[in-house]
PDB file of N, CA, C and O in Angstrom:
ATOM      1  N   UNK A   1     -18.582 -90.843   2.249  1.00  0.00           N
ATOM      2  CA  UNK A   1     -17.404 -91.631   1.860  1.00  0.00           C
ATOM      3  C   UNK A   1     -16.149 -91.144   2.585  1.00  0.00           C
ATOM      4  O   UNK A   1     -15.262 -91.934   2.908  1.00  0.00           O
ATOM      5  N   UNK A   2     -16.088 -89.842   2.834  1.00  0.00           N
ATOM      6  CA  UNK A   2     -14.900 -89.312   3.513  1.00  0.00           C
ATOM      7  C   UNK A   2     -14.748 -89.894   4.918  1.00  0.00           C
ATOM      8  O   UNK A   2     -13.641 -90.204   5.358  1.00  0.00           O
ATOM      9  N   UNK A   3     -15.875 -90.038   5.611  1.00  0.00           N
ATOM     10  CA  UNK A   3     -15.828 -90.551   6.982  1.00  0.00           C
ATOM     11  C   UNK A   3     -15.307 -91.988   7.023  1.00  0.00           C
ATOM     12  O   UNK A   3     -14.562 -92.360   7.929  1.00  0.00           O
ATOM     13  N   UNK A   4     -15.708 -92.795   6.030  1.00  0.00           N
ATOM     14  CA  UNK A   4     -15.274 -94.191   5.988  1.00  0.00           C
ATOM     15  C   UNK A   4     -13.755 -94.281   5.840  1.00  0.00           C
ATOM     16  O   UNK A   4     -13.104 -95.027   6.571  1.00  0.00           O
ATOM     17  N   UNK A   5     -13.187 -93.521   4.891  1.00  0.00           N
ATOM     18  CA  UNK A   5     -11.746 -93.581   4.659  1.00  0.00           C
ATOM     19  C   UNK A   5     -10.990 -93.036   5.869  1.00  0.00           C
ATOM     20  O   UNK A   5      -9.872 -93.463   6.160  1.00  0.00           O
ATOM     21  N   UNK A   6     -11.606 -92.100   6.560  1.00  0.00           N
ATOM     22  CA  UNK A   6     -10.959 -91.525   7.744  1.00  0.00           C
ATOM     23  C   UNK A   6     -10.995 -92.506   8.914  1.00  0.00           C
ATOM     24  O   UNK A   6     -10.066 -92.550   9.722  1.00  0.00           O
ATOM     25  N   UNK A   7     -12.066 -93.288   9.003  1.00  0.00           N
ATOM     26  CA  UNK A   7     -12.243 -94.193  10.138  1.00  0.00           C
ATOM     27  C   UNK A   7     -11.356 -95.431  10.033  1.00  0.00           C
ATOM     28  O   UNK A   7     -10.979 -96.011  11.052  1.00  0.00           O
ATOM     29  N   UNK A   8     -11.022 -95.836   8.822  1.00  0.00           N
ATOM     30  CA  UNK A   8     -10.263 -97.078   8.646  1.00  0.00           C
ATOM     31  C   UNK A   8      -8.901 -97.058   9.345  1.00  0.00           C
ATOM     32  O   UNK A   8      -8.605 -97.990  10.093  1.00  0.00           O
ATOM     33  N   UNK A   9      -8.056 -96.039   9.137  1.00  0.00           N
ATOM     34  CA  UNK A   9      -6.760 -96.018   9.834  1.00  0.00           C
ATOM     35  C   UNK A   9      -6.921 -96.010  11.352  1.00  0.00           C
ATOM     36  O   UNK A   9      -6.107 -96.588  12.072  1.00  0.00           O
ATOM     37  N   UNK A  10      -7.976 -95.349  11.833  1.00  0.00           N
ATOM     38  CA  UNK A  10      -8.225 -95.305  13.273  1.00  0.00           C
ATOM     39  C   UNK A  10      -8.481 -96.709  13.803  1.00  0.00           C
ATOM     40  O   UNK A  10      -7.992 -97.081  14.871  1.00  0.00           O
ATOM     41  N   UNK A  11      -9.253 -97.485  13.045  1.00  0.00           N
ATOM     42  CA  UNK A  11      -9.561 -98.860  13.456  1.00  0.00           C
ATOM     43  C   UNK A  11      -8.281 -99.693  13.465  1.00  0.00           C
ATOM     44  O   UNK A  11      -8.058-100.477  14.387  1.00  0.00           O
ATOM     45  N   UNK A  12      -7.438 -99.525  12.441  1.00  0.00           N
ATOM     46  CA  UNK A  12      -6.176-100.263  12.376  1.00  0.00           C
ATOM     47  C   UNK A  12      -5.296 -99.894  13.564  1.00  0.00           C
ATOM     48  O   UNK A  12      -4.675-100.760  14.182  1.00  0.00           O
ATOM     49  N   UNK A  13      -5.248 -98.604  13.876  1.00  0.00           N
ATOM     50  CA  UNK A  13      -4.459 -98.130  15.014  1.00  0.00           C
ATOM     51  C   UNK A  13      -5.008 -98.720  16.303  1.00  0.00           C
ATOM     52  O   UNK A  13      -4.249 -99.123  17.184  1.00  0.00           O
ATOM     53  N   UNK A  14      -6.326 -98.768  16.408  1.00  0.00           N
ATOM     54  CA  UNK A  14      -6.979 -99.297  17.601  1.00  0.00           C
ATOM     55  C   UNK A  14      -6.669-100.778  17.777  1.00  0.00           C
ATOM     56  O   UNK A  14      -6.385-101.228  18.887  1.00  0.00           O
ATOM     57  N   UNK A  15      -6.725-101.539  16.678  1.00  0.00           N
ATOM     58  CA  UNK A  15      -6.433-102.972  16.769  1.00  0.00           C
ATOM     59  C   UNK A  15      -4.986-103.189  17.174  1.00  0.00           C
ATOM     60  O   UNK A  15      -4.684-104.110  17.933  1.00  0.00           O
ATOM     61  N   UNK A  16      -4.085-102.346  16.673  1.00  0.00           N
ATOM     62  CA  UNK A  16      -2.676-102.448  17.058  1.00  0.00           C
ATOM     63  C   UNK A  16      -2.520-102.182  18.545  1.00  0.00           C
ATOM     64  O   UNK A  16      -1.794-102.897  19.236  1.00  0.00           O
ATOM     65  N   UNK A  17      -3.200-101.154  19.037  1.00  0.00           N
ATOM     66  CA  UNK A  17      -3.141-100.830  20.464  1.00  0.00           C
ATOM     67  C   UNK A  17      -3.714-101.968  21.292  1.00  0.00           C
ATOM     68  O   UNK A  17      -3.181-102.307  22.348  1.00  0.00           O
ATOM     69  N   UNK A  18      -4.805-102.557  20.809  1.00  0.00           N
ATOM     70  CA  UNK A  18      -5.432-103.679  21.513  1.00  0.00           C
ATOM     71  C   UNK A  18      -4.494-104.874  21.561  1.00  0.00           C
ATOM     72  O   UNK A  18      -4.400-105.552  22.584  1.00  0.00           O
ATOM     73  N   UNK A  19      -3.797-105.135  20.454  1.00  0.00           N
ATOM     74  CA  UNK A  19      -2.842-106.248  20.421  1.00  0.00           C
ATOM     75  C   UNK A  19      -1.729-106.012  21.430  1.00  0.00           C
ATOM     76  O   UNK A  19      -1.355-106.918  22.175  1.00  0.00           O
ATOM     77  N   UNK A  20      -1.201-104.792  21.451  1.00  0.00           N
ATOM     78  CA  UNK A  20      -0.137-104.462  22.401  1.00  0.00           C
ATOM     79  C   UNK A  20      -0.632-104.619  23.827  1.00  0.00           C
ATOM     80  O   UNK A  20       0.077-105.139  24.688  1.00  0.00           O
ATOM     81  N   UNK A  21      -1.861-104.163  24.070  1.00  0.00           N
ATOM     82  CA  UNK A  21      -2.459-104.272  25.396  1.00  0.00           C
ATOM     83  C   UNK A  21      -2.630-105.733  25.786  1.00  0.00           C
ATOM     84  O   UNK A  21      -2.359-106.115  26.925  1.00  0.00           O
ATOM     85  N   UNK A  22      -3.080-106.546  24.836  1.00  0.00           N
ATOM     86  CA  UNK A  22      -3.283-107.971  25.098  1.00  0.00           C
ATOM     87  C   UNK A  22      -1.961-108.644  25.448  1.00  0.00           C
ATOM     88  O   UNK A  22      -1.905-109.473  26.356  1.00  0.00           O
ATOM     89  N   UNK A  23      -0.892-108.287  24.727  1.00  0.00           N
ATOM     90  CA  UNK A  23       0.426-108.866  25.003  1.00  0.00           C
ATOM     91  C   UNK A  23       0.902-108.446  26.390  1.00  0.00           C
ATOM     92  O   UNK A  23       1.416-109.269  27.149  1.00  0.00           O
ATOM     93  N   UNK A  24       0.731-107.171  26.722  1.00  0.00           N
ATOM     94  CA  UNK A  24       1.124-106.673  28.042  1.00  0.00           C
ATOM     95  C   UNK A  24       0.338-107.388  29.128  1.00  0.00           C
ATOM     96  O   UNK A  24       0.892-107.765  30.161  1.00  0.00           O
ATOM     97  N   UNK A  25      -0.959-107.574  28.890  1.00  0.00           N
ATOM     98  CA  UNK A  25      -1.821-108.265  29.847  1.00  0.00           C
ATOM     99  C   UNK A  25      -1.358-109.698  30.037  1.00  0.00           C
ATOM    100  O   UNK A  25      -1.327-110.199  31.161  1.00  0.00           O
ATOM    101  N   UNK A  26      -0.997-110.366  28.937  1.00  0.00           N
ATOM    102  CA  UNK A  26      -0.543-111.747  29.004  1.00  0.00           C
ATOM    103  C   UNK A  26       0.750-111.836  29.821  1.00  0.00           C
ATOM    104  O   UNK A  26       0.912-112.726  30.655  1.00  0.00           O
ATOM    105  N   UNK A  27       1.668-110.893  29.563  1.00  0.00           N
ATOM    106  CA  UNK A  27       2.922-110.866  30.322  1.00  0.00           C
ATOM    107  C   UNK A  27       2.642-110.654  31.801  1.00  0.00           C
ATOM    108  O   UNK A  27       3.225-111.320  32.657  1.00  0.00           O
ATOM    109  N   UNK A  28       1.740-109.719  32.095  1.00  0.00           N
ATOM    110  CA  UNK A  28       1.405-109.393  33.479  1.00  0.00           C
ATOM    111  C   UNK A  28       0.781-110.592  34.180  1.00  0.00           C
ATOM    112  O   UNK A  28       1.175-110.933  35.295  1.00  0.00           O
ATOM    113  N   UNK A  29      -0.188-111.232  33.536  1.00  0.00           N
ATOM    114  CA  UNK A  29      -0.833-112.398  34.145  1.00  0.00           C
ATOM    115  C   UNK A  29       0.173-113.523  34.314  1.00  0.00           C
ATOM    116  O   UNK A  29       0.111-114.272  35.289  1.00  0.00           O
ATOM    117  N   UNK A  30       1.100-113.649  33.373  1.00  0.00           N
ATOM    118  CA  UNK A  30       2.140-114.669  33.486  1.00  0.00           C
ATOM    119  C   UNK A  30       3.007-114.426  34.707  1.00  0.00           C
ATOM    120  O   UNK A  30       3.337-115.360  35.439  1.00  0.00           O
ATOM    121  N   UNK A  31       3.379-113.167  34.929  1.00  0.00           N
ATOM    122  CA  UNK A  31       4.198-112.821  36.100  1.00  0.00           C
ATOM    123  C   UNK A  31       3.435-113.092  37.387  1.00  0.00           C
ATOM    124  O   UNK A  31       3.988-113.639  38.342  1.00  0.00           O
ATOM    125  N   UNK A  32       2.162-112.709  37.411  1.00  0.00           N
ATOM    126  CA  UNK A  32       1.323-112.928  38.589  1.00  0.00           C
ATOM    127  C   UNK A  32       1.207-114.423  38.869  1.00  0.00           C
ATOM    128  O   UNK A  32       1.308-114.855  40.017  1.00  0.00           O
ATOM    129  N   UNK A  33       0.994-115.206  37.819  1.00  0.00           N
ATOM    130  CA  UNK A  33       0.888-116.662  37.983  1.00  0.00           C
ATOM    131  C   UNK A  33       2.196-117.231  38.529  1.00  0.00           C
ATOM    132  O   UNK A  33       2.181-118.113  39.387  1.00  0.00           O
ATOM    133  N   UNK A  34       3.326-116.726  38.033  1.00  0.00           N
ATOM    134  CA  UNK A  34       4.625-117.185  38.529  1.00  0.00           C
ATOM    135  C   UNK A  34       4.787-116.848  40.006  1.00  0.00           C
ATOM    136  O   UNK A  34       5.256-117.674  40.789  1.00  0.00           O
ATOM    137  N   UNK A  35       4.396-115.629  40.386  1.00  0.00           N
ATOM    138  CA  UNK A  35       4.478-115.213  41.788  1.00  0.00           C
ATOM    139  C   UNK A  35       3.596-116.098  42.656  1.00  0.00           C
ATOM    140  O   UNK A  35       4.002-116.530  43.735  1.00  0.00           O
ATOM    141  N   UNK A  36       2.383-116.363  42.175  1.00  0.00           N
ATOM    142  CA  UNK A  36       1.460-117.219  42.924  1.00  0.00           C
ATOM    143  C   UNK A  36       2.032-118.628  43.051  1.00  0.00           C
ATOM    144  O   UNK A  36       1.937-119.248  44.111  1.00  0.00           O
ATOM    145  N   UNK A  37       2.620-119.127  41.979  1.00  0.00           N
ATOM    146  CA  UNK A  37       3.190-120.477  41.996  1.00  0.00           C
ATOM    147  C   UNK A  37       4.330-120.557  43.005  1.00  0.00           C
ATOM    148  O   UNK A  37       4.481-121.560  43.702  1.00  0.00           O
ATOM    149  N   UNK A  38       5.135-119.491  43.079  1.00  0.00           N
ATOM    150  CA  UNK A  38       6.254-119.468  44.030  1.00  0.00           C
ATOM    151  C   UNK A  38       5.718-119.434  45.460  1.00  0.00           C
ATOM    152  O   UNK A  38       6.217-120.139  46.337  1.00  0.00           O
ATOM    153  N   UNK A  39       4.692-118.602  45.685  1.00  0.00           N
ATOM    154  CA  UNK A  39       4.120-118.484  47.027  1.00  0.00           C
ATOM    155  C   UNK A  39       3.416-119.765  47.454  1.00  0.00           C
ATOM    156  O   UNK A  39       3.459-120.138  48.627  1.00  0.00           O
ATOM    157  N   UNK A  40       2.768-120.441  46.507  1.00  0.00           N
ATOM    158  CA  UNK A  40       2.073-121.686  46.832  1.00  0.00           C
ATOM    159  C   UNK A  40       3.112-122.782  47.017  1.00  0.00           C
ATOM    160  O   UNK A  40       2.758-123.927  47.299  1.00  0.00           O
TER     161      UNK A  40
END
């Protein structure tokens, strides 16, 4: 039971990090798409 309670906050932290990463990725791809659109 101790391991389960310990793992839960880690999972929440991981999902938060994943969300932040996804947002950063979206921003990055958006910038790349804008650059490509300008070049095209």
